[in-house]
C-alpha positions in Angstrom: -131.6 -13.2 73.7 -134.6 -12.1 71.7 -134.8 -9.9 68.6 -138.0 -7.8 68.8 -139.3 -6.2 65.6 -141.2 -2.9 65.7 -142.9 -3.1 69.0 -145.7 -0.5 69.6 -144.9 2.4 71.9 -147.5 1.0 74.3 -145.3 -2.1 74.7 -142.0 -0.2 75.3 -142.1 0.0 79.1 -142.8 -3.7 79.5 -140.2 -4.8 76.9 -137.5 -2.4 78.5 -138.1 -3.6 82.0 -135.0 -4.5 84.0 -134.7 -8.0 85.7 -136.6 -7.8 89.0 -135.7 -9.9 92.0 -137.8 -10.5 95.1 -135.9 -8.5 97.8 -138.2 -9.4 100.7 -135.6 -11.7 102.3 -132.7 -9.5 101.4 -134.3 -6.5 103.3 -134.8 -8.6 106.4 -131.2 -10.0 106.3 -129.7 -6.5 105.6 -131.6 -4.8 108.4 -130.5 -7.4 111.0 -126.9 -6.9 110.0 -127.2 -3.1 110.1 -128.8 -3.2 113.5 -126.2 -5.6 114.9 -123.2 -3.5 113.7 -124.8 -0.4 115.1 -125.1 -2.0 118.5 -121.9 -4.0 118.7 -119.5 -2.2 116.4 -116.2 -4.0 115.6 -117.1 -7.2 117.3 -120.1 -7.7 115.0 -118.1 -6.7 112.0 -115.4 -9.3 112.7 -118.1 -12.0 113.2 -119.7 -11.1 109.8 -116.4 -11.1 108.1 -115.8 -14.6 109.4 -119.3 -15.7 108.3 -119.4 -14.1 104.9 -115.8 -13.6 103.7 -114.4 -16.6 105.7 -111.7 -14.2 107.1 -110.7 -14.3 110.7 -109.5 -10.7 111.5 -107.8 -9.2 114.5 -107.3 -5.8 112.9 -109.9 -4.4 110.5 -107.7 -1.6 109.1 -105.1 -2.3 106.4 -101.6 -1.6 107.7 -98.8 0.4 106.0 -96.8 -2.8 105.7 -99.7 -4.4 103.7 -99.9 -1.4 101.4 -96.1 -1.6 100.8 -96.4 -5.4 100.1 -99.1 -4.8 97.6 -96.9 -2.4 95.6 -94.3 -5.1 95.2 -97.0 -7.5 93.9 -98.2 -5.2 91.2 -96.5 -5.3 87.7 -94.8 -2.2 86.4 -97.2 -2.3 83.4 -100.2 -2.1 85.7 -98.6 0.6 87.7 -98.1 2.6 84.5 -101.7 2.0 83.5 -103.0 3.2 86.8 -100.8 6.3 86.7 -102.2 7.1 83.2 -105.8 6.6 84.4 -105.3 8.8 87.4 -103.8 11.5 85.3 -106.8 11.5 82.9 -109.4 11.2 85.7 -107.7 14.1 87.5 -107.7 16.4 84.4 -111.4 15.8 83.7 -112.5 16.2 87.2 -110.4 19.3 88.0 -112.0 21.0 85.1 -115.4 20.6 86.8 -114.4 22.8 89.8 -116.4 25.9 89.6 -116.7 28.8 92.0 -119.8 30.9 91.2 -119.2 34.7 91.2 -120.8 37.2 93.7 -124.1 38.4 92.1 -125.7 41.7 93.0 -129.4 40.8 92.5 -130.5 44.3 93.5 -128.4 47.3 94.3 -127.0 46.7 97.8 -128.0 43.0 97.8 -125.2 40.6 97.2 -125.6 36.8 97.0 -123.0 34.0 96.4 -122.2 30.4 97.0 -119.2 28.9 98.8 -118.1 25.5 97.7 -117.1 23.3 100.6 -115.8 19.7 100.5 -117.7 17.0 102.4 -115.4 16.3 105.4 -115.8 12.5 105.6 -116.7 10.2 102.7 -116.9 6.5 102.6 -116.0 4.4 99.5 -117.2 0.9 99.0 -115.2 -1.2 96.5 -116.5 -4.7 95.6 -113.9 -7.5 95.6 -115.8 -10.6 94.6 -115.7 -12.0 91.0 -113.9 -8.9 89.8 -111.7 -6.7 92.0 -112.8 -3.3 90.9 -109.6 -1.2 91.5 -110.8 1.1 88.7 -113.7 2.1 90.9 -111.1 3.1 93.6 -109.8 5.7 91.1 -113.2 6.9 90.1 -114.1 7.7 93.7 -110.9 8.5 95.5 -109.4 10.8 92.9 -112.3 13.3 92.8 -112.7 13.1 96.6 -109.1 14.1 97.0 -109.5 16.9 94.4 -112.5 18.2 96.2 -110.5 18.4 99.5 -112.4 15.8 101.5 -110.4 15.5 104.8 -111.2 11.8 105.5 -111.5 9.3 102.6 -112.5 6.0 104.1 -112.4 2.9 101.9 -113.9 -0.5 102.7 -113.4 -3.6 100.6 -113.8 -7.3 101.3 -110.7 -9.5 102.1 -110.1 -13.0 100.9 -110.2 -16.0 103.3 -106.6 -15.3 104.3 -107.5 -11.8 105.4 -105.7 -10.1 102.4 -107.1 -7.4 100.2 -106.5 -7.6 96.5 -103.1 -5.9 95.9 -104.3 -3.8 92.9 -107.1 -2.4 95.1 -104.6 -1.5 97.8 -102.1 0.1 95.3 -104.8 2.1 93.6 -106.2 3.3 96.9 -102.8 4.4 98.2 -102.1 6.3 94.9 -105.5 7.9 94.6 -105.6 9.3 98.1 -107.7 7.1 100.4 -106.7 7.9 104.0 -107.9 4.8 105.7 -108.5 1.4 104.2 -110.5 -1.4 105.9 -110.9 -5.1 105.3 -114.6 -5.1 105.4 -117.1 -6.2 102.8 -120.8 -6.4 102.2 -123.5 -5.0 104.5 -121.2 -4.8 107.5 -119.0 -2.3 105.6 -122.0 0.0 104.8 -123.1 -0.3 108.4 -119.6 0.5 109.8 -119.3 3.6 107.6 -122.9 4.7 108.2 -122.8 4.4 112.0 -119.1 4.3 112.9 -117.4 1.6 115.1 -114.4 1.6 117.4 -112.1 1.3 114.3 -114.1 2.8 111.5 -115.1 6.5 111.5 -118.7 7.5 110.7 -118.8 9.2 107.3 -121.2 11.7 105.9 -121.7 10.2 102.5 -121.2 6.7 101.0 -120.2 6.0 97.4 -119.7 2.8 95.4 -121.4 -0.1 93.7 -122.2 -3.5 95.2 -124.4 -6.6 95.1 -128.2 -6.4 96.0 -127.3 -6.7 99.7 -124.9 -3.7 99.6 -127.4 -1.7 97.4 -130.2 -2.4 99.8 -128.0 -1.5 102.8 -127.1 1.9 101.2 -130.8 2.6 100.6 -131.8 1.8 104.2 -129.0 3.9 105.8 -129.7 6.8 103.5 -133.2 7.3 105.0 -131.8 9.1 108.1 -128.2 8.2 108.8 -126.0 9.1 105.9 -126.2 10.4 102.3 -125.4 8.1 99.4 -124.2 8.7 95.8 -127.3 7.5 94.1 -129.7 4.5 93.9 -128.0 1.7 92.0 -128.8 -1.6 90.3 -127.0 -4.1 88.0 -124.8 -2.7 85.3 -126.3 -2.1 81.8 -125.5 -0.8 78.3 -127.6 0.3 75.4 -126.2 0.5 71.9 -127.6 2.4 68.9 -126.0 0.8 65.8 -126.2 0.7 62.1 -124.4 -1.2 59.3 -121.4 1.1 59.4 -120.3 -0.8 62.6 -119.2 -4.4 62.5 -121.4 -6.9 64.3 -118.4 -8.3 66.1 -117.7 -5.0 67.7 -121.3 -4.4 68.7 -121.4 -7.8 70.3 -118.2 -7.2 72.1 -119.7 -4.0 73.6 -122.7 -6.0 74.7 -120.6 -8.6 76.4 -118.4 -6.0 78.1 -121.4 -5.2 80.3 -122.9 -8.7 80.4 -119.8 -10.0 82.1 -120.4 -7.9 85.2 -123.0 -10.3 86.5 -126.0 -12.5 85.8 -128.5 -9.6 86.3 -126.7 -7.2 83.9 -128.4 -6.2 80.7 -127.4 -5.3 77.2 -129.8 -3.6 74.8 -129.3 -2.9 71.1 -131.5 -0.4 69.1 -131.2 -0.6 65.3 -133.2 -0.1 62.1 -131.4 -2.9 60.3 -133.0 -6.4 60.7 -130.1 -8.2 59.0 -127.6 -6.5 61.3 -129.7 -7.6 64.3 -129.4 -11.2 63.3 -125.6 -10.9 62.8 -125.2 -9.2 66.2 -127.1 -12.0 68.0 -125.1 -14.7 66.3 -121.8 -13.0 67.1 -122.8 -12.3 70.8 -123.6 -16.0 71.3 -120.3 -17.0 69.7 -118.3 -14.7 71.8 -120.1 -15.8 74.9 -119.1 -19.4 74.3 -115.5 -18.4 74.0 -115.5 -16.2 77.1 -113.8 -17.1 80.4 -116.8 -15.4 82.1 -119.4 -17.4 80.1 -121.3 -18.3 83.3 -122.1 -14.7 83.9 -122.6 -13.6 80.3 -124.9 -16.4 79.3 -127.3 -15.5 82.1 -127.1 -11.8 81.4 -127.8 -12.4 77.7 -131.1 -14.0 78.8 -132.1 -10.5 80.1 -130.8 -8.8 76.9 -132.8 -7.6 73.8 -132.2 -6.4 70.3 -134.9 -4.0 69.0 -135.4 -3.5 65.3 -137.4 -0.3 64.7 -138.8 1.5 61.7 -136.8 4.7 61.9 -134.1 6.6 63.8 -136.7 8.8 65.5 -138.1 5.7 67.2 -134.6 4.4 68.1 -133.8 7.7 69.9 -137.1 7.8 71.7 -136.9 4.2 72.8 -133.3 4.8 74.0 -134.4 7.8 76.0 -137.3 5.8 77.5 -134.8 3.1 78.6 -132.4 5.8 80.1 -129.3 3.5 80.1 -126.4 3.7 82.4 -124.1 3.5 79.4 -125.1 4.4 75.9 -122.9 3.6 72.9 -123.9 5.4 69.7 -122.2 3.5 66.9 -123.7 4.7 63.7 -123.0 7.0 60.8 -124.6 10.1 62.2 -123.5 9.6 65.8 -123.1 13.3 66.6 -126.6 14.2 65.4 -128.1 11.3 67.3 -126.1 12.1 70.4 -127.5 15.7 70.4 -131.0 14.2 70.8 -130.1 12.0 73.8 -131.8 13.3 77.0 -131.6 10.3 79.3 -128.3 8.4 79.8 -125.6 8.1 82.4 -122.7 8.4 80.0 -122.6 8.5 76.2 -119.9 7.0 74.0 -119.8 8.5 70.5 -118.5 6.9 67.3 -117.0 3.7 66.1 -113.8 4.0 68.2 -115.3 4.8 71.6 -115.9 1.6 73.6 -117.6 1.8 77.0 -114.5 0.2 78.4 -112.7 3.5 77.9 -115.0 5.2 80.3 -114.7 2.4 82.7 -110.9 2.8 83.0 -108.9 5.6 81.5 -110.6 8.2 79.3 -111.2 10.4 82.3 -114.9 10.4 82.8 -116.5 8.8 85.9 -117.9 5.3 85.6 -120.1 5.5 88.7 -123.4 6.1 87.0 -127.1 5.8 87.5 -128.7 2.5 86.6 -132.2 1.0 86.4 -133.6 4.1 84.6 -132.4 6.5 87.3 -130.6 8.4 84.5 -133.9 10.1 83.9 -133.3 12.1 87.1 -129.8 11.5 88.4 -126.3 12.4 87.2 -123.3 10.2 87.5 -120.7 10.8 90.1 -118.8 14.1 89.5 -117.1 16.8 91.5 -120.5 18.1 92.8 -121.0 14.7 94.4 -118.1 15.4 96.9 -118.9 19.0 97.8 -121.8 21.0 99.2 -122.6 24.6 98.3 -123.4 27.1 101.0 -125.3 30.2 100.0 -124.3 33.6 101.5 -125.9 37.0 101.2 -125.0 40.4 102.4 -127.5 43.3 102.3 -126.6 47.0 103.0 -129.1 49.5 104.4 -129.7 50.7 100.9 -130.2 47.2 99.7 -132.8 46.4 102.4 -134.6 49.5 101.5 -134.8 48.4 97.9 -136.4 45.0 98.6 -138.0 45.5 102.0 -141.5 46.2 100.7 -141.4 43.1 98.5 -140.5 41.0 101.5 -143.1 42.6 103.7 -145.9 42.1 101.2 -145.1 38.5 100.5 -144.7 37.6 104.2 -148.0 39.3 105.1 -149.8 37.4 102.4 -148.4 34.1 103.8 -149.6 35.2 107.3 -146.0 35.1 108.5 -146.0 38.3 110.4 -142.8 37.7 112.3 -141.0 37.4 109.0 -142.4 40.8 108.0 -141.4 42.4 111.4 -137.9 41.2 111.0 -137.6 43.5 108.0 -139.7 46.3 109.4 -137.8 46.6 112.7 -134.6 47.1 110.8 -136.0 50.0 108.8 -136.7 52.0 112.0 -133.3 51.5 113.6 
C-alpha cells in the first residue's frame, strides 16, 4: 500500500484507477453458460450446479421444510439483529415512496404519474466466502414495500445441497416468494430467460463475482433490466488528525476483506497521520482471520496526502467511491461539497459497517466510478412510473397551435393532423 504525496491533477485519473482484469476468457465462458441454460433450462442448471458448486440437486427450489429447519439453526441473537435491521431498512425505504400530484400545465391540460411496482424481480445473493444475508434484506425488503408480486431469490448451495440458514431465514422474513439453490452465471441465466422451475423476471438485482457481473451485463442488453453495473467493493476515507489511525485503518479493512480486488483509498492533508494509518492497517491485516483477502486488497489501496482540503474534496469526487467516510473535524461542511459517491458516512461515529447492516440505508451501491452517474438501490429501483394526461376540449384549444407549429416544422404532418382533426369535430 503506497502513500502518495501531492500528485498533480494530471496524474489523478491514473493513480485512482481501479484494478483491471482481463475479462476475455470470462466473457466466453459466461456466454456459453447463458446460451446453454437458455436452451436446456433446468437440466443445464443442475449440471452447472454439480460442476461449479459440487451439489447434486433433484429440486432446485428450497422447500418450506428447509426454511423451517433454517429457523431452528439461527441463534435468537441473530434473529433479533435481523429483526432490528428489517425495521430500520423498512422505515428508511417506506419514506421514499412518493406519488406525484396531478399538475395542470395549461388550463384544461392535466398530467400526472402513476407509480407501479415491477411485477417480477430477481435477487442474486452470493454465498461464497461470506454468506451475504444482509444483502437479502437490502433487496427483498424494498421489493416487498414496492409491491412486487413475485420476488425470486437465487443463491448457491454448499456441496450437500444446503443453503446457508441465515440467508434462508432472512429471505423468509424479508418477503422473498421463491428461493432457489442456484449460484453463479446459471442463476442469472435462469432468472433472465426462465426455466421449467424458475420464472423469468423483469429486473435482476444483486452483487457477485466477475462471472456474475459479466452475466448481468450481457443479459441486460436485450433480455432483462439490471440494477446497475457493478465491480469490486470499495471505500474512500477523508480523514484528519481528529480521528484515530486505528479507526481509519479498521474502516479500510472493512472493505478490503470483501475480496482480493477490493480497494480502500484515504485522502488526507496530514502526512504524519498517513504513515500511522498505513502502519495500523498492516498490523490489523496480520491479525485478521481474512488476511488472505485483505493483504491482496491492500496492494490495490492508496493513501493520498494533499496540500489542502479543496484538493481532497476534488480528488474524492473524481474517484466517485461506492462508500465515502468523512472522518474529519468539519465533516458536515465537507459532506455538503460531495457530488460523486454511492453512500456517505459522516462523522467519527459513523462506520460504513452501519450502512452495510442496520442503519436503514441500502448497501447495494454503484462501484468502479459509476457513482458519477448512478444512484444506489432505492425504492425507485423497484417501480416504474407511467405518465398519464387528460386534455379537455378547452385544453386542446389552448395548446393546439403550439403542437401544430412544432409538428409542421419537424415535417411530421400526421402529428399535426391528429390535432387539427379534433378541432373540427
